[in-house]
N, C-alpha and C positions, 0 to 999 in steps of 0.2 A: 504494500500500500504506500501511497505517497505520504510525505510528511506535512505537518501543519506548522508554518513558520510564525513565530510571534514577532511582531513588527519592532517592538522597542528593545527586545533582549537579544536578538540575533540567534535564538535557539529554535531548532526545528524538532518538533515532537513527532515520534513515529509510534505506530501500533504494529506489533509483529512478534515473532518468536525469536528469541536469542539462541545462539548455538549452545547446546548442552542443557537447555531448559525445556520442560514439557509444556509450560503454560505460556500463553501470549501475554504481552505486557506493553505498557506505554514506556518509551525510553527516548533518550536523546544521546547524541554522540558529540564529543568535543575532543579535538586533537587525537583522534584515533581511539579514544576510550569511550566505552558505552556505559551509560548510567541508567539503570532501570528505575522507573518512577513508581509504577504500580502494576502488580500482577493481576490478571483477570481469571477468575474461576471459570471452569468449563460451563457451568450453569449460566453464567452471565455473558459468555463470549458472543453469542449471536446479537444480543442487544447492544453490546459495546461496539461491535462491527457496524451495526446499522446506524448508530449515532455518530460513529467516526466518519462514515461515508457522508452523512448529512453535513457534518462540520466541514469536510473537505469540499463539498459542493456549495457551501455557503448558505445552506438552508437554516442552520442554527446560528444564533448570535448570542 
């Protein structure tokens, strides 16, 4: 999935699976280091993906 860039902070947030992890999570990368922000349970994954897609398309504000 594509990342969501925050205008004032120069941080790009991603939703995806990190190598060696079973769960999807929100994360950002800086200078080659990946920082996980929040892991998503399998129960909530479909809803998180749906809302993430809406954020990327600009439907949620």
